[in-house]
C-alpha positions as CSV (number, residue, x, y, z in Angstrom):
1,M,193.1,-13.3,-232.0
2,L,191.7,-13.3,-235.4
3,A,188.2,-12.6,-234.1
4,Y,189.5,-9.5,-232.3
5,L,191.0,-8.0,-235.5
6,Y,187.8,-8.4,-237.3
7,W,186.0,-5.4,-235.4
8,P,188.5,-2.8,-236.2
9,A,188.4,-3.8,-239.9
10,A,184.7,-3.9,-240.0
11,V,184.5,-0.4,-238.3
12,L,186.9,1.1,-240.7
13,L,185.1,-0.3,-243.6
14,M,181.6,0.6,-242.7
15,A,182.4,3.9,-241.5
16,W,184.4,4.9,-244.6
17,G,181.7,3.7,-247.0
18,Q,178.9,5.4,-244.9
19,G,181.0,8.6,-244.7
20,L,181.6,8.6,-248.6
21,L,177.8,8.6,-249.0
22,M,177.0,11.4,-246.4
23,P,177.2,14.3,-248.8
24,A,174.6,12.6,-251.1
25,I,172.4,11.7,-248.3
26,R,172.4,15.1,-246.8
27,R,171.4,16.6,-250.2
28,T,168.1,14.3,-250.0
29,P,165.1,16.5,-249.1
30,P,163.2,15.8,-245.9
31,G,160.5,13.0,-246.6
32,A,160.0,9.4,-247.0
33,E,163.4,9.0,-249.0
34,A,165.2,10.6,-246.1
35,G,163.4,8.4,-243.5
36,R,164.3,5.3,-245.6
37,Q,168.1,6.3,-245.6
38,A,168.1,7.0,-242.0
39,F,166.5,3.8,-241.3
40,A,169.1,2.1,-243.4
41,L,172.0,3.7,-241.9
42,H,171.0,4.1,-238.3
43,W,169.4,0.7,-237.8
44,L,170.0,-1.8,-240.5
45,L,173.8,-1.2,-240.9
46,T,174.4,-1.0,-237.1
47,T,172.4,-4.2,-236.7
48,A,174.6,-5.9,-239.4
49,Y,177.6,-4.7,-237.7
50,F,176.7,-6.4,-234.4
51,L,175.5,-9.7,-235.9
52,P,178.8,-11.3,-235.9
53,L,178.8,-11.3,-232.2
54,G,176.7,-14.3,-232.4
55,L,179.7,-16.3,-233.6
56,A,182.1,-14.7,-231.1
57,P,180.4,-13.5,-228.1
58,H,183.5,-13.0,-226.2
59,T,184.8,-10.5,-228.3
60,W,182.0,-7.8,-227.4
61,P,184.4,-5.3,-225.8
62,A,186.4,-5.1,-228.8
63,A,183.2,-4.6,-230.9
64,V,182.1,-1.9,-228.7
65,L,185.5,-0.2,-228.2
66,A,186.1,-0.2,-232.0
67,R,182.8,1.2,-232.7
68,V,183.3,4.2,-230.1
69,L,187.0,4.7,-231.1
70,L,186.8,4.5,-234.9
71,F,183.3,4.8,-236.5
72,D,182.6,8.6,-235.9
73,P,186.0,10.1,-236.7
74,V,186.4,8.0,-239.9
75,L,183.0,8.7,-240.9
76,N,183.3,12.2,-240.3
77,L,186.5,12.5,-242.1
78,A,185.4,10.5,-245.1
79,A,182.4,12.9,-245.3
80,G,184.7,15.9,-245.3
81,D,183.6,17.1,-241.6
82,R,185.8,17.5,-238.5
83,P,186.7,14.0,-236.8
84,F,184.8,14.8,-233.8
85,A,181.7,16.6,-235.3
86,V,178.3,15.7,-233.8
87,G,175.4,15.3,-236.1
88,R,171.6,15.5,-235.5
89,T,170.0,12.4,-236.4
90,A,171.7,9.3,-235.2
91,A,170.6,8.3,-231.5
92,S,174.1,8.7,-230.3
93,D,174.6,12.1,-231.8
94,R,171.1,13.2,-230.2
95,A,172.4,11.7,-226.8
96,L,175.6,13.7,-227.1
97,Q,173.8,16.9,-227.8
98,W,171.6,16.2,-224.8
99,V,174.7,15.6,-222.6
100,A,176.4,18.9,-224.1
101,L,173.3,20.8,-223.2
102,R,173.2,19.6,-219.7
103,V,176.9,20.2,-218.9
104,G,177.1,23.5,-221.1
105,W,179.9,22.3,-223.3
106,P,180.0,22.2,-227.2
107,A,179.0,18.7,-228.6
108,D,182.3,18.2,-230.2
109,R,184.0,18.6,-227.0
110,V,181.7,15.8,-225.2
111,R,182.3,13.4,-228.1
112,L,186.2,14.1,-227.7
113,V,185.9,13.5,-223.8
114,V,183.9,10.2,-224.6
115,W,186.4,9.3,-227.1
116,L,189.4,9.8,-224.8
117,L,187.6,7.8,-222.1
118,S,187.3,4.8,-224.6
119,V,191.0,5.3,-225.3
120,V,191.7,4.7,-221.6
121,A,189.2,1.7,-221.4
122,A,190.8,0.2,-224.4
123,C,194.4,0.5,-222.9
124,Y,193.1,-0.9,-219.7
125,L,191.4,-4.1,-221.6
126,L,194.7,-4.6,-223.3
127,I,196.8,-4.4,-220.2
128,V,194.5,-6.7,-218.2
129,N,194.0,-9.2,-220.9
130,W,197.6,-9.3,-222.3
131,K,198.9,-12.9,-222.3
């Protein structure tokens, strides 16, 4: 059970920390430094988040759901943005922008729908796996 509690805590801490850094990162002009920051945020820290799955691979649903449910709203709030705001640089944000363009919705609404579907999935997993 403790392994499942790790994921929400890890997501909250990583998202809050990254969100607090976002205003400074947004002030960085385009160029090599911005590229290094994007690599660190979107590749290194995401990889570091999922590394513990090697120790507890059975917790992958909790890891994915915690990331989807908590990361972006917490990061956005810590950065001073709306909870379901969609950025422009992360692969997930670009994917949401692409879907929003195809369905004719604002990207924020697409993120909210994905979030609500994730809440349903989390409830389903809790009910099915309740012991």
